[in-house]
C-alpha positions in Angstrom: 89.5 -73.1 -7.2 90.6 -76.3 -8.9 94.0 -76.4 -7.2 92.3 -76.5 -3.8 90.5 -79.7 -4.7 92.0 -82.9 -3.4 93.0 -85.4 -6.0 92.6 -89.0 -5.2 95.7 -91.1 -6.0 95.4 -93.4 -8.9 95.6 -97.0 -7.9 97.2 -99.2 -10.4 96.0 -102.8 -10.4 98.8 -105.3 -10.7 97.9 -108.2 -12.9 99.6 -111.4 -11.8 100.7 -113.5 -14.7 101.0 -117.2 -13.7 104.5 -118.6 -14.0 105.3 -120.9 -16.9 102.9 -119.4 -19.4 105.7 -117.9 -21.5 109.0 -119.2 -22.8 112.0 -117.3 -24.0 113.5 -118.7 -27.2 117.1 -119.6 -26.8 117.9 -118.6 -30.3 116.0 -115.4 -31.3 115.3 -114.4 -27.6 111.6 -113.7 -28.4 108.9 -114.4 -25.8 106.6 -117.2 -26.9 103.3 -118.3 -25.4 104.0 -121.8 -24.1 100.8 -123.3 -25.5 101.6 -122.0 -28.9 105.1 -123.6 -28.6 103.7 -126.9 -27.6 101.2 -126.9 -30.4 104.1 -126.3 -32.8 106.0 -129.4 -31.7 108.2 -127.2 -29.4 109.6 -125.4 -32.4 109.8 -121.6 -32.2 107.2 -120.1 -34.5 109.4 -117.0 -35.1 112.8 -118.5 -36.0 112.1 -122.3 -36.3 114.5 -123.1 -33.4 114.0 -126.7 -32.3 113.8 -126.8 -28.5 115.1 -130.0 -26.8 112.3 -132.5 -25.9 112.2 -135.5 -23.7 112.4 -139.1 -24.8 108.7 -139.6 -24.0 107.7 -136.5 -26.0 109.9 -137.8 -28.9 108.2 -141.2 -28.9 104.8 -139.6 -28.8 105.8 -137.4 -31.8 107.1 -140.3 -34.0 104.9 -143.3 -33.1 101.2 -144.0 -33.4 99.2 -143.0 -30.4 99.0 -145.8 -27.8 101.2 -148.3 -29.7 104.5 -147.9 -27.8 105.3 -150.7 -25.4 108.4 -150.0 -23.4 110.8 -152.9 -22.7 113.1 -153.4 -19.8 112.0 -150.1 -18.0 113.6 -151.2 -14.7 117.2 -151.5 -15.9 119.5 -149.3 -13.8 123.2 -148.7 -13.6 125.0 -150.9 -11.0 127.8 -148.2 -10.5 130.6 -150.7 -11.4 133.4 -148.4 -10.3 131.8 -147.0 -7.1 132.6 -143.7 -8.6 132.6 -140.3 -6.7 133.3 -136.8 -8.1 131.6 -133.8 -6.4 129.0 -136.4 -5.3 128.7 -140.2 -5.4 127.5 -141.6 -8.7 124.7 -143.4 -7.1 123.4 -140.2 -5.6 123.7 -138.5 -9.0 121.6 -141.3 -10.6 118.9 -140.9 -7.9 118.9 -137.1 -8.4 118.4 -137.5 -12.2 115.7 -140.1 -11.7 113.7 -137.7 -9.5 114.2 -134.9 -12.0 113.2 -136.8 -15.1 111.1 -139.6 -13.9 113.4 -142.0 -15.9 115.5 -144.9 -14.6 118.2 -144.2 -17.2 119.0 -142.0 -20.2 117.4 -144.3 -22.8 114.0 -145.8 -23.5 113.3 -148.5 -26.0 110.4 -150.7 -27.1 108.0 -151.9 -29.8 105.8 -149.4 -31.6 104.0 -148.6 -34.8 104.5 -145.7 -37.3 101.5 -145.3 -39.5 100.7 -148.9 -38.9 104.2 -150.3 -39.6 105.8 -152.2 -36.8 109.1 -150.8 -35.7 111.5 -151.0 -32.7 112.4 -147.5 -31.4 115.1 -146.4 -28.9 115.4 -142.8 -27.7 118.1 -141.0 -25.6 117.0 -138.3 -23.3 119.5 -135.4 -22.8 117.9 -134.3 -19.6 119.2 -137.5 -17.8 122.9 -136.9 -17.3 123.2 -135.3 -20.7 122.0 -138.4 -22.4 125.3 -140.0 -21.7 126.0 -143.6 -22.6 126.8 -145.9 -19.8 126.3 -149.7 -19.5 122.5 -149.5 -19.3 122.2 -147.2 -22.3 124.5 -149.4 -24.3 122.6 -152.5 -23.2 119.2 -150.9 -24.2 120.5 -149.9 -27.6 121.9 -153.4 -28.2 118.7 -155.0 -27.1 116.7 -152.7 -29.4 118.9 -153.9 -32.3 118.5 -157.5 -31.3 114.7 -157.0 -31.0 114.5 -155.5 -34.5 116.5 -158.4 -35.9 114.3 -161.0 -34.1 111.1 -159.4 -35.4 112.6 -158.4 -38.7 111.2 -154.8 -38.4 113.0 -151.5 -38.9 115.0 -150.0 -36.1 114.7 -146.3 -35.3 117.2 -144.7 -32.8 117.0 -141.0 -31.8 120.2 -139.7 -30.3 120.7 -136.7 -28.1 123.8 -137.2 -26.0 127.0 -135.7 -24.7 128.8 -139.0 -25.3 130.2 -141.8 -23.1 129.5 -141.5 -19.3 132.7 -140.8 -17.5 131.4 -142.2 -14.2 131.5 -145.7 -15.7 135.0 -145.3 -17.3 136.0 -148.2 -19.6 132.7 -149.9 -19.1 131.1 -147.0 -20.8 133.6 -147.0 -23.7 133.0 -150.7 -24.2 129.4 -149.9 -25.2 130.7 -148.3 -28.4 131.9 -151.6 -29.8 129.0 -153.5 -28.3 126.3 -151.3 -30.0 128.2 -151.2 -33.3 128.4 -154.9 -33.4 124.7 -155.2 -32.8 124.0 -152.8 -35.6 126.3 -154.7 -37.8 124.1 -157.8 -37.4 121.1 -155.8 -38.7 123.0 -154.8 -41.8 124.0 -158.4 -42.5 120.3 -159.4 -42.2 119.2 -156.5 -44.4 117.1 -154.9 -41.7 116.6 -151.1 -42.1 118.2 -148.9 -39.4 117.3 -145.2 -39.4 119.4 -143.0 -37.1 117.9 -139.6 -36.1 120.4 -137.0 -34.6 118.9 -134.4 -32.3 120.7 -131.5 -30.6 123.3 -132.2 -29.4 124.9 -135.6 -30.4 128.5 -136.0 -29.4 131.3 -138.2 -28.2 131.1 -141.9 -28.1 127.5 -141.9 -29.2 128.5 -140.2 -32.5 131.5 -142.5 -32.8 129.3 -145.6 -32.6 125.7 -146.4 -33.3 124.5 -142.8 -34.1 126.5 -142.6 -37.4 125.9 -146.2 -38.5 122.4 -145.7 -39.8 121.4 -146.8 -43.3 119.8 -143.4 -43.4 121.0 -140.6 -41.1 118.5 -137.9 -40.4 119.2 -134.7 -38.4 116.9 -132.0 -37.0 117.6 -128.5 -38.2 120.6 -126.7 -36.6 121.4 -129.7 -34.4 125.0 -129.6 -33.1 126.7 -132.9 -34.1 130.3 -134.1 -33.7 132.8 -135.9 -31.6 134.6 -133.1 -29.7 133.0 -129.7 -29.3 133.8 -126.8 -31.6 135.6 -124.8 -28.9 137.9 -127.8 -28.1 138.7 -128.3 -31.8 139.4 -124.6 -32.3 141.7 -124.4 -29.3 143.5 -127.5 -30.5 144.1 -126.6 -34.2 144.5 -122.8 -33.4 142.3 -121.9 -36.4 139.0 -120.2 -36.9 136.3 -122.7 -37.7 133.9 -122.2 -40.6 130.5 -120.6 -40.0 127.9 -123.2 -38.9 130.6 -125.8 -38.2 129.1 -129.0 -36.8 125.6 -127.9 -37.4 123.2 -130.3 -39.2 123.2 -128.2 -42.4 127.0 -128.0 -42.5 127.2 -131.8 -42.1 124.5 -132.3 -44.8 126.6 -130.2 -47.2 129.7 -132.2 -46.5 128.0 -135.6 -46.7 127.9 -136.7 -43.1 124.1 -136.8 -42.8 121.6 -137.8 -45.5 118.8 -135.4 -44.8 117.8 -132.6 -42.5 114.1 -132.8 -41.5 111.9 -130.4 -39.5 110.3 -132.0 -36.4 106.8 -131.7 -37.7 107.8 -133.7 -40.8 109.8 -136.4 -38.9 107.2 -139.1 -38.6 106.0 -138.9 -42.2 109.6 -138.8 -43.5 110.6 -141.9 -41.5 107.4 -143.7 -42.7 108.2 -142.9 -46.3 111.7 -144.1 -46.0 110.5 -147.4 -44.5 108.0 -147.8 -47.3 110.6 -147.1 -50.0 113.5 -149.1 -48.6 111.9 -151.9 -46.7 108.4 -152.5 -48.1 106.1 -154.6 -45.8 105.2 -157.0 -48.7 108.8 -158.0 -49.5 111.8 -159.6 -47.9 114.0 -156.6 -48.6 117.8 -156.9 -48.4 119.8 -153.7 -48.0 123.0 -155.6 -48.9 121.6 -156.1 -52.5 122.1 -152.7 -54.1 120.1 -153.7 -57.1 117.0 -153.7 -54.9 117.4 -150.1 -53.9 115.1 -147.6 -55.7 117.0 -144.9 -57.6 117.4 -141.7 -55.6 115.3 -143.1 -52.8 116.2 -140.4 -50.3 115.4 -137.6 -52.8 111.9 -139.1 -53.3 111.2 -138.3 -49.7 
């Protein structure tokens, strides 16, 4: 009889899935194949959420392949205050250098965008939240001075929590220092395009990040001085929906254009060609030279 027959137990084969093949979207919570995400410029194909990317990835995205030449890569913070919190500041710098492969939270150098010479500086949020200490301020200042010397457009991509508390007043001094360097570019009529990525806050927002001739933001980037929670607790009022997001700031005139990551390089190039043509000595201070509705043409 059938019930006297011995049944062999079913052996289920466990398939091992290598770690790191899949990524969970921080916005829509969908599971995305990592290769698909990378092929889509690290933008979620389901909800268009823009993942944070490193400074080197950003440079690769915006500039022509093989044209970026980094300047002053060895600059490191001298720890001017001999600062200690839960660990010594010097130890924290070493820890972040091992984690990111960077000496500091900013990279700058010469590059080309569709053949046009530019100077580009990029802040990396993965290095101490992209915070601006003396070295970051110095690199941004040198980038502006380099653009002035070469008379080529300056591109700065910001992603930062603000001034670096471990350097105290030395960090805060970088706000005036970088703003002054950007001011010299404006006097000389050299184009400066500021790109705001998620997040951009504090002393970075209050200085060079908001001084661009054109200010571009990536979609849904959180941009401001103090965070929304701090503001809400201070004023004891409910904040509007989407407060401090790129689209909200665009609607209220604080940024000029919101651009998806895949369109960023072409948009920057078009702006350079419109505002600072290679064949002319363009002066941004002469408003009669500016094309009508130049941003809308992009």
